CHARMM-style PDB file with segment names, atoms N, HN, CA, C and O in Angstrom:
ATOM      1  N   MET     1      64.549 -72.757  -0.634  1.00  0.00      PROA
ATOM      2  CA  MET     1      63.797 -71.443  -1.040  1.00  0.00      PROA
ATOM      3  C   MET     1      62.271 -71.393   0.288  1.00  0.00      PROA
ATOM      4  O   MET     1      61.360 -72.187   0.525  1.00  0.00      PROA
ATOM      5  N   THR     2      62.663 -70.029   0.876  1.00  0.00      PROA
ATOM      6  HN  THR     2      63.403 -69.384   0.683  1.00  0.00      PROA
ATOM      7  CA  THR     2      61.474 -70.036   1.923  1.00  0.00      PROA
ATOM      8  C   THR     2      60.382 -68.914   1.053  1.00  0.00      PROA
ATOM      9  O   THR     2      60.800 -68.116   0.214  1.00  0.00      PROA
ATOM     10  N   VAL     3      59.477 -68.998   1.300  1.00  0.00      PROA
ATOM     11  HN  VAL     3      59.138 -69.646   1.982  1.00  0.00      PROA
ATOM     12  CA  VAL     3      58.433 -67.905   0.587  1.00  0.00      PROA
ATOM     13  C   VAL     3      57.388 -67.480   2.086  1.00  0.00      PROA
ATOM     14  O   VAL     3      56.661 -68.202   2.768  1.00  0.00      PROA
ATOM     15  N   THR     4      57.598 -66.533   2.151  1.00  0.00      PROA
ATOM     16  HN  THR     4      58.188 -65.946   1.596  1.00  0.00      PROA
ATOM     17  CA  THR     4      57.051 -65.600   3.434  1.00  0.00      PROA
ATOM     18  C   THR     4      55.267 -65.259   2.453  1.00  0.00      PROA
ATOM     19  O   THR     4      55.236 -64.336   1.640  1.00  0.00      PROA
ATOM     20  N   TRP     5      54.233 -65.956   2.660  1.00  0.00      PROA
ATOM     21  HN  TRP     5      54.258 -66.706   3.321  1.00  0.00      PROA
ATOM     22  CA  TRP     5      52.972 -65.271   1.863  1.00  0.00      PROA
ATOM     23  C   TRP     5      52.513 -64.163   3.067  1.00  0.00      PROA
ATOM     24  O   TRP     5      52.509 -64.394   4.276  1.00  0.00      PROA
ATOM     25  N   GLN     6      52.079 -62.734   2.313  1.00  0.00      PROA
ATOM     26  HN  GLN     6      52.083 -62.546   1.331  1.00  0.00      PROA
ATOM     27  CA  GLN     6      51.639 -61.887   3.397  1.00  0.00      PROA
ATOM     28  C   GLN     6      50.304 -61.288   2.494  1.00  0.00      PROA
ATOM     29  O   GLN     6      50.252 -61.414   1.271  1.00  0.00      PROA
ATOM     30  N   GLY     7      49.568 -60.825   3.054  1.00  0.00      PROA
ATOM     31  HN  GLY     7      49.611 -60.723   4.048  1.00  0.00      PROA
ATOM     32  CA  GLY     7      48.495 -59.830   2.181  1.00  0.00      PROA
ATOM     33  C   GLY     7      47.565 -61.108   1.772  1.00  0.00      PROA
ATOM     34  O   GLY     7      47.461 -62.282   2.129  1.00  0.00      PROA
ATOM     35  N   VAL     8      46.894 -60.160   0.748  1.00  0.00      PROA
ATOM     36  HN  VAL     8      46.979 -59.207   0.459  1.00  0.00      PROA
ATOM     37  CA  VAL     8      45.732 -60.774  -0.007  1.00  0.00      PROA
ATOM     38  C   VAL     8      46.428 -61.714  -1.060  1.00  0.00      PROA
ATOM     39  O   VAL     8      47.309 -61.175  -1.730  1.00  0.00      PROA
ATOM     40  N   CYS     9      46.174 -62.974  -1.291  1.00  0.00      PROA
ATOM     41  HN  CYS     9      45.458 -63.412  -0.747  1.00  0.00      PROA
ATOM     42  CA  CYS     9      46.722 -63.510  -2.480  1.00  0.00      PROA
ATOM     43  C   CYS     9      45.545 -64.585  -3.205  1.00  0.00      PROA
ATOM     44  O   CYS     9      45.113 -65.614  -2.685  1.00  0.00      PROA
ATOM     45  N   ALA    10      45.212 -64.082  -4.412  1.00  0.00      PROA
ATOM     46  HN  ALA    10      45.563 -63.246  -4.835  1.00  0.00      PROA
ATOM     47  CA  ALA    10      43.868 -64.594  -4.995  1.00  0.00      PROA
ATOM     48  C   ALA    10      44.421 -65.276  -5.580  1.00  0.00      PROA
ATOM     49  O   ALA    10      45.550 -65.089  -6.035  1.00  0.00      PROA
ATOM     50  N   ALA    11      43.357 -66.768  -5.768  1.00  0.00      PROA
ATOM     51  HN  ALA    11      42.440 -66.920  -5.399  1.00  0.00      PROA
ATOM     52  CA  ALA    11      43.285 -67.654  -6.808  1.00  0.00      PROA
ATOM     53  C   ALA    11      43.001 -67.280  -7.981  1.00  0.00      PROA
ATOM     54  O   ALA    11      42.027 -66.528  -7.963  1.00  0.00      PROA
ATOM     55  N   VAL    12      43.364 -67.442  -8.892  1.00  0.00      PROA
ATOM     56  HN  VAL    12      44.156 -68.053  -8.907  1.00  0.00      PROA
ATOM     57  CA  VAL    12      42.909 -67.148 -10.098  1.00  0.00      PROA
ATOM     58  C   VAL    12      42.797 -68.166 -11.618  1.00  0.00      PROA
ATOM     59  O   VAL    12      43.631 -68.439 -12.481  1.00  0.00      PROA
ATOM     60  N   MET    13      41.501 -68.498 -11.451  1.00  0.00      PROA
ATOM     61  HN  MET    13      40.823 -68.276 -10.750  1.00  0.00      PROA
ATOM     62  CA  MET    13      41.512 -69.685 -12.626  1.00  0.00      PROA
ATOM     63  C   MET    13      40.874 -69.161 -13.959  1.00  0.00      PROA
ATOM     64  O   MET    13      40.144 -68.172 -14.013  1.00  0.00      PROA
ATOM     65  N   ALA    14      41.240 -69.951 -15.043  1.00  0.00      PROA
ATOM     66  HN  ALA    14      41.833 -70.755 -14.999  1.00  0.00      PROA
ATOM     67  CA  ALA    14      40.964 -69.608 -16.005  1.00  0.00      PROA
ATOM     68  C   ALA    14      39.237 -69.731 -16.177  1.00  0.00      PROA
ATOM     69  O   ALA    14      38.599 -70.681 -15.722  1.00  0.00      PROA
ATOM     70  N   GLN    15      38.663 -68.649 -16.880  1.00  0.00      PROA
ATOM     71  HN  GLN    15      39.181 -67.878 -17.250  1.00  0.00      PROA
ATOM     72  CA  GLN    15      36.808 -68.660 -17.273  1.00  0.00      PROA
ATOM     73  C   GLN    15      36.891 -69.528 -18.759  1.00  0.00      PROA
ATOM     74  O   GLN    15      37.743 -69.445 -19.645  1.00  0.00      PROA
ATOM     75  N   PHE    16      36.060 -70.115 -18.701  1.00  0.00      PROA
ATOM     76  HN  PHE    16      35.368 -70.183 -17.982  1.00  0.00      PROA
ATOM     77  CA  PHE    16      35.835 -70.996 -19.689  1.00  0.00      PROA
ATOM     78  C   PHE    16      34.495 -70.641 -20.613  1.00  0.00      PROA
ATOM     79  O   PHE    16      33.547 -70.251 -19.932  1.00  0.00      PROA
ATOM     80  N   SER    17      34.266 -70.705 -21.970  1.00  0.00      PROA
ATOM     81  HN  SER    17      35.036 -71.021 -22.523  1.00  0.00      PROA
ATOM     82  CA  SER    17      33.033 -70.680 -22.548  1.00  0.00      PROA
ATOM     83  C   SER    17      32.082 -71.942 -22.678  1.00  0.00      PROA
ATOM     84  O   SER    17      32.610 -73.032 -22.462  1.00  0.00      PROA
ATOM     85  N   ALA    18      30.901 -71.916 -22.967  1.00  0.00      PROA
ATOM     86  HN  ALA    18      30.472 -71.030 -23.143  1.00  0.00      PROA
ATOM     87  CA  ALA    18      30.406 -72.776 -23.212  1.00  0.00      PROA
ATOM     88  C   ALA    18      30.895 -74.006 -24.067  1.00  0.00      PROA
ATOM     89  O   ALA    18      30.871 -75.218 -23.854  1.00  0.00      PROA
ATOM     90  N   ASP    19      31.241 -73.421 -24.863  1.00  0.00      PROA
ATOM     91  HN  ASP    19      31.261 -72.436 -25.036  1.00  0.00      PROA
ATOM     92  CA  ASP    19      32.261 -74.571 -25.867  1.00  0.00      PROA
ATOM     93  C   ASP    19      33.515 -75.054 -25.427  1.00  0.00      PROA
ATOM     94  O   ASP    19      34.277 -75.610 -26.218  1.00  0.00      PROA
ATOM     95  N   ASP    20      33.826 -74.874 -24.105  1.00  0.00      PROA
ATOM     96  HN  ASP    20      33.207 -74.423 -23.462  1.00  0.00      PROA
ATOM     97  CA  ASP    20      34.799 -75.497 -23.372  1.00  0.00      PROA
ATOM     98  C   ASP    20      36.223 -74.358 -23.855  1.00  0.00      PROA
ATOM     99  O   ASP    20      37.302 -74.611 -23.319  1.00  0.00      PROA
ATOM    100  N   SER    21      36.177 -73.517 -24.550  1.00  0.00      PROA
ATOM    101  HN  SER    21      35.301 -73.312 -24.986  1.00  0.00      PROA
ATOM    102  CA  SER    21      37.361 -72.634 -24.799  1.00  0.00      PROA
ATOM    103  C   SER    21      37.469 -71.548 -23.734  1.00  0.00      PROA
ATOM    104  O   SER    21      36.599 -70.954 -23.097  1.00  0.00      PROA
ATOM    105  N   ILE    22      38.786 -71.472 -23.734  1.00  0.00      PROA
ATOM    106  HN  ILE    22      39.492 -71.955 -24.252  1.00  0.00      PROA
ATOM    107  CA  ILE    22      38.888 -70.309 -22.955  1.00  0.00      PROA
ATOM    108  C   ILE    22      38.629 -68.924 -23.204  1.00  0.00      PROA
ATOM    109  O   ILE    22      39.159 -68.219 -24.062  1.00  0.00      PROA
ATOM    110  N   ASN    23      37.695 -68.584 -22.302  1.00  0.00      PROA
ATOM    111  HN  ASN    23      37.265 -69.156 -21.604  1.00  0.00      PROA
ATOM    112  CA  ASN    23      37.304 -66.952 -22.516  1.00  0.00      PROA
ATOM    113  C   ASN    23      38.268 -65.936 -21.951  1.00  0.00      PROA
ATOM    114  O   ASN    23      38.093 -65.455 -20.831  1.00  0.00      PROA
ATOM    115  N   PHE    24      39.343 -65.591 -22.770  1.00  0.00      PROA
ATOM    116  HN  PHE    24      39.485 -65.982 -23.679  1.00  0.00      PROA
ATOM    117  CA  PHE    24      40.304 -64.676 -22.346  1.00  0.00      PROA
ATOM    118  C   PHE    24      39.877 -63.083 -21.631  1.00  0.00      PROA
ATOM    119  O   PHE    24      40.253 -62.549 -20.588  1.00  0.00      PROA
ATOM    120  N   ALA    25      38.809 -62.579 -22.850  1.00  0.00      PROA
ATOM    121  HN  ALA    25      38.503 -63.013 -23.697  1.00  0.00      PROA
ATOM    122  CA  ALA    25      38.324 -61.458 -21.992  1.00  0.00      PROA
ATOM    123  C   ALA    25      37.630 -61.699 -20.703  1.00  0.00      PROA
ATOM    124  O   ALA    25      37.828 -60.744 -19.952  1.00  0.00      PROA
ATOM    125  N   THR    26      37.051 -62.421 -20.283  1.00  0.00      PROA
ATOM    126  HN  THR    26      36.890 -63.197 -20.893  1.00  0.00      PROA
ATOM    127  CA  THR    26      36.432 -62.699 -18.655  1.00  0.00      PROA
ATOM    128  C   THR    26      37.463 -62.997 -17.801  1.00  0.00      PROA
ATOM    129  O   THR    26      37.572 -62.451 -16.703  1.00  0.00      PROA
ATOM    130  N   THR    27      38.613 -64.236 -18.430  1.00  0.00      PROA
ATOM    131  HN  THR    27      38.524 -64.679 -19.322  1.00  0.00      PROA
ATOM    132  CA  THR    27      39.691 -63.832 -17.457  1.00  0.00      PROA
ATOM    133  C   THR    27      40.210 -62.711 -17.255  1.00  0.00      PROA
ATOM    134  O   THR    27      40.365 -62.235 -16.130  1.00  0.00      PROA
ATOM    135  N   ALA    28      40.609 -62.044 -18.538  1.00  0.00      PROA
ATOM    136  HN  ALA    28      40.484 -62.431 -19.452  1.00  0.00      PROA
ATOM    137  CA  ALA    28      41.666 -60.678 -18.435  1.00  0.00      PROA
ATOM    138  C   ALA    28      40.622 -59.761 -17.251  1.00  0.00      PROA
ATOM    139  O   ALA    28      41.113 -59.254 -16.242  1.00  0.00      PROA
ATOM    140  N   ASN    29      39.270 -59.677 -17.559  1.00  0.00      PROA
ATOM    141  HN  ASN    29      38.871 -60.089 -18.379  1.00  0.00      PROA
ATOM    142  CA  ASN    29      38.473 -58.666 -16.899  1.00  0.00      PROA
ATOM    143  C   ASN    29      38.568 -58.935 -15.164  1.00  0.00      PROA
ATOM    144  O   ASN    29      38.660 -58.036 -14.327  1.00  0.00      PROA
ATOM    145  N   MET    30      38.517 -60.517 -14.864  1.00  0.00      PROA
ATOM    146  HN  MET    30      38.442 -61.247 -15.543  1.00  0.00      PROA
ATOM    147  CA  MET    30      38.524 -61.071 -13.639  1.00  0.00      PROA
ATOM    148  C   MET    30      39.933 -60.337 -12.793  1.00  0.00      PROA
ATOM    149  O   MET    30      39.981 -59.768 -11.703  1.00  0.00      PROA
ATOM    150  N   SER    31      41.072 -60.647 -13.870  1.00  0.00      PROA
ATOM    151  HN  SER    31      41.032 -61.109 -14.756  1.00  0.00      PROA
ATOM    152  CA  SER    31      42.393 -60.243 -13.197  1.00  0.00      PROA
ATOM    153  C   SER    31      42.604 -58.767 -12.794  1.00  0.00      PROA
ATOM    154  O   SER    31      43.194 -58.377 -11.787  1.00  0.00      PROA
ATOM    155  N   ASP    32      41.936 -57.902 -13.891  1.00  0.00      PROA
ATOM    156  HN  ASP    32      41.457 -58.219 -14.710  1.00  0.00      PROA
ATOM    157  CA  ASP    32      41.863 -56.521 -13.980  1.00  0.00      PROA
ATOM    158  C   ASP    32      41.277 -56.191 -12.570  1.00  0.00      PROA
ATOM    159  O   ASP    32      41.898 -55.421 -11.838  1.00  0.00      PROA
ATOM    160  N   GLU    33      40.058 -56.771 -12.155  1.00  0.00      PROA
ATOM    161  HN  GLU    33      39.554 -57.396 -12.750  1.00  0.00      PROA
ATOM    162  CA  GLU    33      39.156 -56.405 -10.797  1.00  0.00      PROA
ATOM    163  C   GLU    33      40.273 -56.832  -9.713  1.00  0.00      PROA
ATOM    164  O   GLU    33      40.600 -56.121  -8.763  1.00  0.00      PROA
ATOM    165  N   LEU    34      40.668 -57.775  -9.929  1.00  0.00      PROA
ATOM    166  HN  LEU    34      40.402 -58.353 -10.701  1.00  0.00      PROA
ATOM    167  CA  LEU    34      41.627 -58.014  -8.571  1.00  0.00      PROA
ATOM    168  C   LEU    34      42.643 -57.194  -8.510  1.00  0.00      PROA
ATOM    169  O   LEU    34      42.960 -56.944  -7.347  1.00  0.00      PROA
ATOM    170  N   ILE    35      43.431 -56.554  -9.503  1.00  0.00      PROA
ATOM    171  HN  ILE    35      43.173 -56.757 -10.448  1.00  0.00      PROA
ATOM    172  CA  ILE    35      44.535 -55.603  -9.333  1.00  0.00      PROA
ATOM    173  C   ILE    35      43.785 -54.340  -8.886  1.00  0.00      PROA
ATOM    174  O   ILE    35      44.491 -53.537  -8.276  1.00  0.00      PROA
ATOM    175  N   ASN    36      42.518 -54.005  -9.061  1.00  0.00      PROA
ATOM    176  HN  ASN    36      41.944 -54.658  -9.556  1.00  0.00      PROA
ATOM    177  CA  ASN    36      41.786 -52.830  -8.794  1.00  0.00      PROA
ATOM    178  C   ASN    36      41.819 -52.657  -7.380  1.00  0.00      PROA
ATOM    179  O   ASN    36      42.166 -51.661  -6.744  1.00  0.00      PROA
ATOM    180  N   LYS    37      41.410 -53.766  -6.974  1.00  0.00      PROA
ATOM    181  HN  LYS    37      41.128 -54.574  -7.490  1.00  0.00      PROA
ATOM    182  CA  LYS    37      41.085 -54.353  -5.520  1.00  0.00      PROA
ATOM    183  C   LYS    37      42.072 -54.213  -4.905  1.00  0.00      PROA
ATOM    184  O   LYS    37      41.863 -54.065  -3.701  1.00  0.00      PROA
ATOM    185  N   ALA    38      43.297 -54.189  -5.266  1.00  0.00      PROA
ATOM    186  HN  ALA    38      43.466 -54.310  -6.244  1.00  0.00      PROA
ATOM    187  CA  ALA    38      44.580 -54.052  -4.679  1.00  0.00      PROA
ATOM    188  C   ALA    38      44.979 -55.385  -3.951  1.00  0.00      PROA
ATOM    189  O   ALA    38      45.337 -55.314  -2.775  1.00  0.00      PROA
ATOM    190  N   VAL    39      44.940 -56.493  -4.537  1.00  0.00      PROA
ATOM    191  HN  VAL    39      44.650 -56.550  -5.493  1.00  0.00      PROA
ATOM    192  CA  VAL    39      45.007 -57.618  -3.866  1.00  0.00      PROA
ATOM    193  C   VAL    39      46.987 -57.397  -4.017  1.00  0.00      PROA
ATOM    194  O   VAL    39      47.579 -56.492  -4.605  1.00  0.00      PROA
ATOM    195  N   HSD    40      47.470 -58.354  -3.401  1.00  0.00      PROA
ATOM    196  HN  HSD    40      46.989 -59.089  -2.923  1.00  0.00      PROA
ATOM    197  CA  HSD    40      49.050 -58.166  -2.929  1.00  0.00      PROA
ATOM    198  C   HSD    40      49.855 -59.379  -4.045  1.00  0.00      PROA
ATOM    199  O   HSD    40      50.973 -59.355  -4.560  1.00  0.00      PROA
ATOM    200  N   GLY    41      49.157 -60.008  -4.097  1.00  0.00      PROA
ATOM    201  HN  GLY    41      48.249 -60.027  -3.678  1.00  0.00      PROA
ATOM    202  CA  GLY    41      49.389 -61.417  -5.410  1.00  0.00      PROA
ATOM    203  C   GLY    41      48.313 -62.180  -6.163  1.00  0.00      PROA
ATOM    204  O   GLY    41      47.120 -61.999  -5.916  1.00  0.00      PROA
ATOM    205  N   MET    42      48.665 -62.881  -6.918  1.00  0.00      PROA
ATOM    206  HN  MET    42      49.634 -63.028  -7.118  1.00  0.00      PROA
ATOM    207  CA  MET    42      47.740 -63.663  -7.860  1.00  0.00      PROA
ATOM    208  C   MET    42      48.446 -65.063  -8.003  1.00  0.00      PROA
ATOM    209  O   MET    42      49.623 -65.124  -8.358  1.00  0.00      PROA
ATOM    210  N   ILE    43      47.716 -66.166  -7.725  1.00  0.00      PROA
ATOM    211  HN  ILE    43      46.760 -66.117  -7.437  1.00  0.00      PROA
ATOM    212  CA  ILE    43      48.149 -67.363  -8.282  1.00  0.00      PROA
ATOM    213  C   ILE    43      47.367 -68.271  -9.205  1.00  0.00      PROA
ATOM    214  O   ILE    43      46.344 -68.918  -8.981  1.00  0.00      PROA
ATOM    215  N   ALA    44      47.997 -68.175 -10.142  1.00  0.00      PROA
ATOM    216  HN  ALA    44      48.828 -67.650 -10.323  1.00  0.00      PROA
ATOM    217  CA  ALA    44      47.177 -68.839 -11.503  1.00  0.00      PROA
ATOM    218  C   ALA    44      47.156 -70.549 -11.393  1.00  0.00      PROA
ATOM    219  O   ALA    44      48.023 -71.404 -11.570  1.00  0.00      PROA
ATOM    220  N   LEU    45      45.870 -70.590 -11.052  1.00  0.00      PROA
ATOM    221  HN  LEU    45      45.166 -69.894 -10.908  1.00  0.00      PROA
ATOM    222  CA  LEU    45      45.712 -72.310 -11.047  1.00  0.00      PROA
ATOM    223  C   LEU    45      45.545 -72.870 -12.478  1.00  0.00      PROA
ATOM    224  O   LEU    45      45.027 -72.097 -13.284  1.00  0.00      PROA
ATOM    225  N   ALA    46      45.943 -74.221 -12.960  1.00  0.00      PROA
ATOM    226  HN  ALA    46      46.364 -74.849 -12.306  1.00  0.00      PROA
ATOM    227  CA  ALA    46      45.641 -75.086 -13.859  1.00  0.00      PROA
ATOM    228  C   ALA    46      45.395 -76.673 -13.210  1.00  0.00      PROA
ATOM    229  O   ALA    46      46.108 -77.370 -12.488  1.00  0.00      PROA
ATOM    230  N   ILE    47      43.914 -76.916 -13.881  1.00  0.00      PROA
ATOM    231  HN  ILE    47      43.335 -76.350 -14.468  1.00  0.00      PROA
ATOM    232  CA  ILE    47      43.980 -78.399 -13.606  1.00  0.00      PROA
ATOM    233  C   ILE    47      43.214 -79.014 -14.682  1.00  0.00      PROA
ATOM    234  O   ILE    47      42.055 -78.787 -15.028  1.00  0.00      PROA
ATOM    235  N   ALA    48      44.174 -79.932 -15.206  1.00  0.00      PROA
ATOM    236  HN  ALA    48      45.116 -80.116 -14.925  1.00  0.00      PROA
ATOM    237  CA  ALA    48      43.612 -80.082 -16.891  1.00  0.00      PROA
ATOM    238  C   ALA    48      44.320 -81.370 -16.995  1.00  0.00      PROA
ATOM    239  O   ALA    48      45.459 -81.571 -16.576  1.00  0.00      PROA
ATOM    240  N   SER    49      43.541 -82.252 -17.601  1.00  0.00      PROA
ATOM    241  HN  SER    49      42.615 -82.089 -17.942  1.00  0.00      PROA
ATOM    242  CA  SER    49      44.430 -83.706 -18.100  1.00  0.00      PROA
ATOM    243  C   SER    49      44.799 -83.203 -19.378  1.00  0.00      PROA
ATOM    244  O   SER    49      44.370 -82.215 -19.973  1.00  0.00      PROA
ATOM    245  N   PRO    50      46.034 -84.394 -19.850  1.00  0.00      PROA
ATOM    246  CA  PRO    50      46.834 -84.273 -21.121  1.00  0.00      PROA
ATOM    247  C   PRO    50      45.927 -83.583 -22.199  1.00  0.00      PROA
ATOM    248  O   PRO    50      46.200 -82.573 -22.847  1.00  0.00      PROA
ATOM    249  N   THR    51      44.723 -84.388 -22.254  1.00  0.00      PROA
ATOM    250  HN  THR    51      44.501 -85.209 -21.727  1.00  0.00      PROA
ATOM    251  CA  THR    51      44.011 -84.016 -23.445  1.00  0.00      PROA
ATOM    252  C   THR    51      43.461 -82.582 -23.667  1.00  0.00      PROA
ATOM    253  O   THR    51      43.417 -81.833 -24.642  1.00  0.00      PROA
ATOM    254  N   ASN    52      43.044 -82.494 -22.318  1.00  0.00      PROA
ATOM    255  HN  ASN    52      43.080 -83.102 -21.525  1.00  0.00      PROA
ATOM    256  CA  ASN    52      42.687 -80.625 -22.497  1.00  0.00      PROA
ATOM    257  C   ASN    52      44.220 -79.982 -22.751  1.00  0.00      PROA
ATOM    258  O   ASN    52      44.240 -79.135 -23.644  1.00  0.00      PROA
ATOM    259  N   LEU    53      45.018 -80.153 -22.345  1.00  0.00      PROA
ATOM    260  HN  LEU    53      45.002 -80.840 -21.619  1.00  0.00      PROA
ATOM    261  CA  LEU    53      46.329 -79.349 -22.346  1.00  0.00      PROA
ATOM    262  C   LEU    53      46.575 -79.546 -23.966  1.00  0.00      PROA
ATOM    263  O   LEU    53      46.892 -78.519 -24.565  1.00  0.00      PROA
ATOM    264  N   THR    54      46.478 -80.576 -24.619  1.00  0.00      PROA
ATOM    265  HN  THR    54      46.221 -81.411 -24.132  1.00  0.00      PROA
ATOM    266  CA  THR    54      46.727 -80.542 -25.913  1.00  0.00      PROA
ATOM    267  C   THR    54      45.605 -79.368 -26.568  1.00  0.00      PROA
ATOM    268  O   THR    54      45.984 -78.403 -27.231  1.00  0.00      PROA
ATOM    269  N   LYS    55      44.440 -79.604 -26.305  1.00  0.00      PROA
ATOM    270  HN  LYS    55      44.132 -80.388 -25.767  1.00  0.00      PROA
ATOM    271  CA  LYS    55      43.272 -78.484 -26.933  1.00  0.00      PROA
ATOM    272  C   LYS    55      43.851 -77.091 -26.507  1.00  0.00      PROA
ATOM    273  O   LYS    55      43.541 -76.099 -27.166  1.00  0.00      PROA
ATOM    274  N   LEU    56      44.595 -77.001 -25.540  1.00  0.00      PROA
ATOM    275  HN  LEU    56      44.847 -77.807 -25.005  1.00  0.00      PROA
ATOM    276  CA  LEU    56      44.932 -75.550 -25.312  1.00  0.00      PROA
ATOM    277  C   LEU    56      45.791 -75.065 -26.099  1.00  0.00      PROA
ATOM    278  O   LEU    56      45.797 -73.872 -26.399  1.00  0.00      PROA
ATOM    279  N   LYS    57      47.008 -76.304 -26.738  1.00  0.00      PROA
ATOM    280  HN  LYS    57      47.003 -77.274 -26.493  1.00  0.00      PROA
ATOM    281  CA  LYS    57      47.831 -75.728 -26.805  1.00  0.00      PROA
ATOM    282  C   LYS    57      47.569 -75.341 -28.930  1.00  0.00      PROA
ATOM    283  O   LYS    57      48.356 -74.639 -29.566  1.00  0.00      PROA
ATOM    284  N   TRP    58      46.394 -75.984 -29.507  1.00  0.00      PROA
ATOM    285  HN  TRP    58      45.755 -76.554 -28.991  1.00  0.00      PROA
ATOM    286  CA  TRP    58      46.096 -75.282 -30.737  1.00  0.00      PROA
ATOM    287  C   TRP    58      45.271 -74.190 -30.319  1.00  0.00      PROA
ATOM    288  O   TRP    58      44.960 -73.502 -31.291  1.00  0.00      PROA
ATOM    289  N   ALA    59      44.778 -73.753 -29.187  1.00  0.00      PROA
ATOM    290  HN  ALA    59      45.031 -74.313 -28.397  1.00  0.00      PROA
ATOM    291  CA  ALA    59      43.899 -72.503 -29.326  1.00  0.00      PROA
ATOM    292  C   ALA    59      44.893 -71.270 -29.328  1.00  0.00      PROA
ATOM    293  O   ALA    59      44.503 -70.173 -29.727  1.00  0.00      PROA
ATOM    294  N   ARG    60      46.097 -71.457 -28.905  1.00  0.00      PROA
ATOM    295  HN  ARG    60      46.414 -72.348 -28.581  1.00  0.00      PROA
ATOM    296  CA  ARG    60      46.832 -70.365 -29.353  1.00  0.00      PROA
ATOM    297  C   ARG    60      47.197 -70.058 -30.564  1.00  0.00      PROA
ATOM    298  OT1 ARG    60      47.853 -69.038 -30.771  1.00  0.00      PROA
TER     299      ARG     60
END
């Protein structure tokens, strides 16, 4: 598979609160702002240890 990257593609990372929980509202606002600025694509980034991924599973 070949991917041709064009335009502005922003890297979007989850925003966290002081207690290390995901701040869904801030993350959504950031994504909305990028859409309003007419980015061509967004790349969701995730860097987490298995322990943090387990915590995220229970956050939902």
